[in-house]
C-alpha atoms as a printed R data frame, in Angstrom:
    type eleno elety resid chain resno       x       y       z
1   ATOM     1    CA   UNK     A     1  -2.920  20.331  -5.488
2   ATOM     2    CA   UNK     A     2  -1.678  17.944  -2.498
3   ATOM     3    CA   UNK     A     3  -3.426  14.819  -4.112
4   ATOM     4    CA   UNK     A     4  -1.911  15.711  -7.414
5   ATOM     5    CA   UNK     A     5   1.679  16.085  -5.942
6   ATOM     6    CA   UNK     A     6   1.256  12.914  -3.845
7   ATOM     7    CA   UNK     A     7  -0.075  10.912  -6.816
8   ATOM     8    CA   UNK     A     8   2.936  12.320  -9.013
9   ATOM     9    CA   UNK     A     9   5.530  11.214  -6.313
10  ATOM    10    CA   UNK     A    10   3.778   7.732  -5.878
11  ATOM    11    CA   UNK     A    11   3.686   7.273  -9.587
12  ATOM    12    CA   UNK     A    12   7.198   8.146  -9.994
13  ATOM    13    CA   UNK     A    13   8.195   5.769  -7.130
14  ATOM    14    CA   UNK     A    14   6.421   2.869  -8.689
15  ATOM    15    CA   UNK     A    15   8.094   3.632 -12.053
16  ATOM    16    CA   UNK     A    16  11.505   4.050 -10.371
17  ATOM    17    CA   UNK     A    17  10.835   0.739  -8.403
18  ATOM    18    CA   UNK     A    18  10.167  -1.255 -11.661
19  ATOM    19    CA   UNK     A    19  13.166   0.488 -13.580
20  ATOM    20    CA   UNK     A    20  15.489  -0.306 -10.750
21  ATOM    21    CA   UNK     A    21  14.167  -3.863 -10.678
22  ATOM    22    CA   UNK     A    22  14.483  -4.474 -14.549
23  ATOM    23    CA   UNK     A    23  17.485  -2.476 -15.303
24  ATOM    24    CA   UNK     A    24  19.333  -2.123 -11.882
25  ATOM    25    CA   UNK     A    25  22.909  -3.331 -11.409
26  ATOM    26    CA   UNK     A    26  24.062  -3.574  -7.932
27  ATOM    27    CA   UNK     A    27  27.558  -2.154  -8.562
28  ATOM    28    CA   UNK     A    28  26.504   0.907 -10.215
29  ATOM    29    CA   UNK     A    29  25.855   4.193  -8.509
30  ATOM    30    CA   UNK     A    30  22.311   5.126  -9.111
31  ATOM    31    CA   UNK     A    31  20.545   8.549  -8.407
32  ATOM    32    CA   UNK     A    32  17.161   9.519  -8.980
33  ATOM    33    CA   UNK     A    33  15.436  12.829  -8.029
34  ATOM    34    CA   UNK     A    34  11.980  12.382  -6.580
35  ATOM    35    CA   UNK     A    35  10.525  15.758  -6.261
36  ATOM    36    CA   UNK     A    36  12.433  17.105  -3.029
37  ATOM    37    CA   UNK     A    37  13.325  13.600  -1.840
38  ATOM    38    CA   UNK     A    38  16.898  12.292  -3.047
39  ATOM    39    CA   UNK     A    39  17.189   8.507  -3.310
40  ATOM    40    CA   UNK     A    40  20.765   7.038  -3.800
41  ATOM    41    CA   UNK     A    41  21.840   3.652  -4.108
42  ATOM    42    CA   UNK     A    42  25.543   3.391  -2.934
43  ATOM    43    CA   UNK     A    43  28.086   0.735  -4.208
44  ATOM    44    CA   UNK     A    44  26.836  -1.646  -1.406
45  ATOM    45    CA   UNK     A    45  23.423  -1.574  -2.844
46  ATOM    46    CA   UNK     A    46  22.176  -0.040   0.066
47  ATOM    47    CA   UNK     A    47  19.405   2.982  -0.290
48  ATOM    48    CA   UNK     A    48  19.847   5.954   1.544
49  ATOM    49    CA   UNK     A    49  17.136   8.725   1.936
50  ATOM    50    CA   UNK     A    50  17.420  12.510   2.303
51  ATOM    51    CA   UNK     A    51  14.002  14.151   2.625
52  ATOM    52    CA   UNK     A    52  13.833  17.764   2.396
53  ATOM    53    CA   UNK     A    53  10.178  18.072   2.244
54  ATOM    54    CA   UNK     A    54   8.550  18.320   5.752
55  ATOM    55    CA   UNK     A    55   5.053  17.344   4.269
56  ATOM    56    CA   UNK     A    56   6.315  13.975   3.682
57  ATOM    57    CA   UNK     A    57   6.167  13.359   7.354
58  ATOM    58    CA   UNK     A    58   2.310  13.334   6.959
59  ATOM    59    CA   UNK     A    59   2.235  10.256   4.929
60  ATOM    60    CA   UNK     A    60   1.326   6.784   5.947
61  ATOM    61    CA   UNK     A    61   1.533   3.597   3.893
62  ATOM    62    CA   UNK     A    62  -0.988   1.099   5.420
63  ATOM    63    CA   UNK     A    63  -0.987  -2.357   3.737
64  ATOM    64    CA   UNK     A    64  -2.189  -5.938   3.882
65  ATOM    65    CA   UNK     A    65  -0.010  -8.774   2.597
66  ATOM    66    CA   UNK     A    66  -0.709 -12.406   2.900
67  ATOM    67    CA   UNK     A    67   2.234 -13.679   1.133
68  ATOM    68    CA   UNK     A    68   4.766 -10.961   1.239
69  ATOM    69    CA   UNK     A    69   4.622  -9.370  -2.063
70  ATOM    70    CA   UNK     A    70   2.447  -6.455  -1.212
71  ATOM    71    CA   UNK     A    71   4.669  -5.974   2.019
72  ATOM    72    CA   UNK     A    72   7.908  -5.640  -0.111
73  ATOM    73    CA   UNK     A    73   6.258  -2.890  -2.329
74  ATOM    74    CA   UNK     A    74   4.818  -1.166   0.669
75  ATOM    75    CA   UNK     A    75   7.934  -0.934   2.728
76  ATOM    76    CA   UNK     A    76   9.867   0.090  -0.308
77  ATOM    77    CA   UNK     A    77   7.306   2.850  -0.996
78  ATOM    78    CA   UNK     A    78   7.464   3.840   2.774
79  ATOM    79    CA   UNK     A    79  11.266   4.141   2.405
80  ATOM    80    CA   UNK     A    80  11.208   6.014  -0.579
81  ATOM    81    CA   UNK     A    81   8.663   8.641   0.667
82  ATOM    82    CA   UNK     A    82  10.195   8.658   4.002
83  ATOM    83    CA   UNK     A    83   6.642   7.769   5.317
84  ATOM    84    CA   UNK     A    84   5.380   5.716   8.260
85  ATOM    85    CA   UNK     A    85   4.067   2.220   7.505
86  ATOM    86    CA   UNK     A    86   1.473   0.192   8.995
87  ATOM    87    CA   UNK     A    87   0.781  -3.497   8.343
88  ATOM    88    CA   UNK     A    88  -2.982  -4.599   8.627
89  ATOM    89    CA   UNK     A    89  -2.764  -7.617  10.266
90  ATOM    90    CA   UNK     A    90  -5.871  -9.985  10.825
91  ATOM    91    CA   UNK     A    91  -6.818 -10.816  14.135
92  ATOM    92    CA   UNK     A    92  -7.262 -14.382  13.100
93  ATOM    93    CA   UNK     A    93  -4.015 -15.006  10.716
94  ATOM    94    CA   UNK     A    94  -4.675 -16.670   7.282
95  ATOM    95    CA   UNK     A    95  -3.404 -20.141   6.961
96  ATOM    96    CA   UNK     A    96  -2.206 -21.630   3.674
97  ATOM    97    CA   UNK     A    97  -5.378 -23.593   3.510
98  ATOM    98    CA   UNK     A    98  -7.370 -20.230   4.023
99  ATOM    99    CA   UNK     A    99  -5.517 -18.721   0.908
100 ATOM   100    CA   UNK     A   100  -5.857 -21.777  -1.392
101 ATOM   101    CA   UNK     A   101  -7.324 -20.189  -4.454
102 ATOM   102    CA   UNK     A   102 -10.839 -21.693  -5.563
103 ATOM   103    CA   UNK     A   103 -10.994 -24.168  -2.847
104 ATOM   104    CA   UNK     A   104 -13.861 -22.485  -0.769
105 ATOM   105    CA   UNK     A   105 -11.281 -21.649   1.755
106 ATOM   106    CA   UNK     A   106 -11.623 -18.854   4.030
107 ATOM   107    CA   UNK     A   107 -10.477 -16.029   1.571
108 ATOM   108    CA   UNK     A   108 -12.798 -17.389  -1.000
109 ATOM   109    CA   UNK     A   109 -15.745 -17.378   1.427
110 ATOM   110    CA   UNK     A   110 -14.911 -13.818   2.510
111 ATOM   111    CA   UNK     A   111 -14.665 -12.675  -0.982
112 ATOM   112    CA   UNK     A   112 -18.028 -13.841  -1.849
113 ATOM   113    CA   UNK     A   113 -19.742 -12.340   1.089
114 ATOM   114    CA   UNK     A   114 -19.749  -8.528   0.502
115 ATOM   115    CA   UNK     A   115 -20.629  -8.029   4.195
116 ATOM   116    CA   UNK     A   116 -17.584 -10.030   5.539
117 ATOM   117    CA   UNK     A   117 -15.249  -7.796   7.756
118 ATOM   118    CA   UNK     A   118 -12.335  -9.730   9.128
119 ATOM   119    CA   UNK     A   119 -11.040  -8.038  12.399
120 ATOM   120    CA   UNK     A   120  -7.726  -6.446  12.530
121 ATOM   121    CA   UNK     A   121  -5.227  -6.943  15.257
122 ATOM   122    CA   UNK     A   122  -4.331  -3.591  16.738
123 ATOM   123    CA   UNK     A   123  -4.832  -0.198  14.989
124 ATOM   124    CA   UNK     A   124  -3.547   3.221  14.444
125 ATOM   125    CA   UNK     A   125  -3.529   5.524  17.522
126 ATOM   126    CA   UNK     A   126  -3.027   9.016  15.722
127 ATOM   127    CA   UNK     A   127  -4.612   8.780  12.269
128 ATOM   128    CA   UNK     A   128  -5.182  12.564  12.530
129 ATOM   129    CA   UNK     A   129  -1.462  13.147  11.944
130 ATOM   130    CA   UNK     A   130  -1.576  11.853   8.396
131 ATOM   131    CA   UNK     A   131  -2.731  13.763   5.431
132 ATOM   132    CA   UNK     A   132  -2.054  11.139   2.870
133 ATOM   133    CA   UNK     A   133  -2.683   7.490   3.287
134 ATOM   134    CA   UNK     A   134  -1.360   5.110   0.711
135 ATOM   135    CA   UNK     A   135  -3.366   1.784   0.923
136 ATOM   136    CA   UNK     A   136  -1.771  -1.547  -0.397
137 ATOM   137    CA   UNK     A   137  -3.316  -4.878  -0.816
138 ATOM   138    CA   UNK     A   138  -3.285  -7.933  -3.109
139 ATOM   139    CA   UNK     A   139  -6.015  -8.436  -5.500
140 ATOM   140    CA   UNK     A   140  -8.269 -11.481  -4.502
141 ATOM   141    CA   UNK     A   141 -10.761 -12.626  -7.026
142 ATOM   142    CA   UNK     A   142 -10.835  -9.156  -8.785
143 ATOM   143    CA   UNK     A   143 -11.271  -7.260  -5.601
144 ATOM   144    CA   UNK     A   144  -9.457  -5.886  -2.445
145 ATOM   145    CA   UNK     A   145  -9.420  -8.323   0.328
146 ATOM   146    CA   UNK     A   146 -12.367  -7.707   2.799
147 ATOM   147    CA   UNK     A   147  -9.876  -6.762   5.473
148 ATOM   148    CA   UNK     A   148  -9.213  -3.554   3.394
149 ATOM   149    CA   UNK     A   149 -12.954  -2.844   3.742
150 ATOM   150    CA   UNK     A   150 -12.599  -3.230   7.713
151 ATOM   151    CA   UNK     A   151  -9.640  -0.954   7.563
152 ATOM   152    CA   UNK     A   152 -11.260   1.859   5.494
153 ATOM   153    CA   UNK     A   153 -14.364   1.686   7.709
154 ATOM   154    CA   UNK     A   154 -12.366   1.832  11.035
155 ATOM   155    CA   UNK     A   155 -11.072   5.491  10.635
156 ATOM   156    CA   UNK     A   156 -12.383   8.935   9.468
157 ATOM   157    CA   UNK     A   157 -10.611   9.916   6.500
158 ATOM   158    CA   UNK     A   158 -12.338  13.242   5.929
159 ATOM   159    CA   UNK     A   159 -10.091  15.677   4.129
160 ATOM   160    CA   UNK     A   160  -7.278  12.966   3.630
161 ATOM   161    CA   UNK     A   161  -5.960  11.935   0.399
162 ATOM   162    CA   UNK     A   162  -6.228   8.123  -0.226
163 ATOM   163    CA   UNK     A   163  -3.943   6.363  -2.908
164 ATOM   164    CA   UNK     A   164  -4.540   2.791  -3.134
165 ATOM   165    CA   UNK     A   165  -2.062   0.434  -4.864
166 ATOM   166    CA   UNK     A   166  -2.493  -3.340  -5.535
167 ATOM   167    CA   UNK     A   167  -0.502  -6.419  -6.466
168 ATOM   168    CA   UNK     A   168  -1.589  -9.197  -8.358
169 ATOM   169    CA   UNK     A   169  -0.154 -12.723  -9.628
170 ATOM   170    CA   UNK     A   170  -2.381 -12.935 -12.707
171 ATOM   171    CA   UNK     A   171  -5.552 -10.926 -12.679
172 ATOM   172    CA   UNK     A   172  -6.437  -7.404 -13.214
173 ATOM   173    CA   UNK     A   173  -7.867  -4.595 -10.865
174 ATOM   174    CA   UNK     A   174 -11.366  -5.826 -11.280
175 ATOM   175    CA   UNK     A   175 -13.854  -3.957  -9.153
176 ATOM   176    CA   UNK     A   176 -11.211  -2.987  -6.520
177 ATOM   177    CA   UNK     A   177 -11.437   0.682  -7.272
178 ATOM   178    CA   UNK     A   178 -15.319   1.055  -7.530
179 ATOM   179    CA   UNK     A   179 -15.773  -1.256  -4.520
180 ATOM   180    CA   UNK     A   180 -13.375   0.800  -2.211
181 ATOM   181    CA   UNK     A   181 -14.220   4.269  -3.298
182 ATOM   182    CA   UNK     A   182 -17.508   4.449  -1.330
183 ATOM   183    CA   UNK     A   183 -15.874   3.101   1.777
184 ATOM   184    CA   UNK     A   184 -13.658   6.344   1.777
185 ATOM   185    CA   UNK     A   185 -16.016   8.732   0.528
186 ATOM   186    CA   UNK     A   186 -15.128  11.635   2.690
187 ATOM   187    CA   UNK     A   187 -11.489  11.540   1.527
188 ATOM   188    CA   UNK     A   188 -10.165  13.864  -1.129
């Protein structure tokens, strides 16, 4: 039931995000009811959040974003859901050369090596506080970046609900779902 509710809220949030982006007008008053969360855009275009659901405090949005696209969506999701957010930052930051597609840069090499596990700088001290973890990442070569594998293998997600979302410039999900599922097999 919790997973269904979290998935429904997340799906509605993503739908709202695309609707507001496609049809939004900064000067209009917009109100959308998301379960027990009320989202209002005032005349200045600033979003305000009133959370009436105490369970929402148990949500974490964890994300990796090399270019900022996934970060924008993750921060928006955290705002909408009144959730905590955590940026998955590589210990060795990616450079533009590392990210250049199909150049045998670092990102290309990591994606070709299923055992690659880039180190993460920092960590989450109290993962046990969260019931639902929303994991965001870009699609690299039809997969989640290997640093997401590092993240999922670094914590015990037993009994937790994991909801992935991804961004992509041009490719589909590829094997992202099937590759990540075994890494969080103890989750709901």
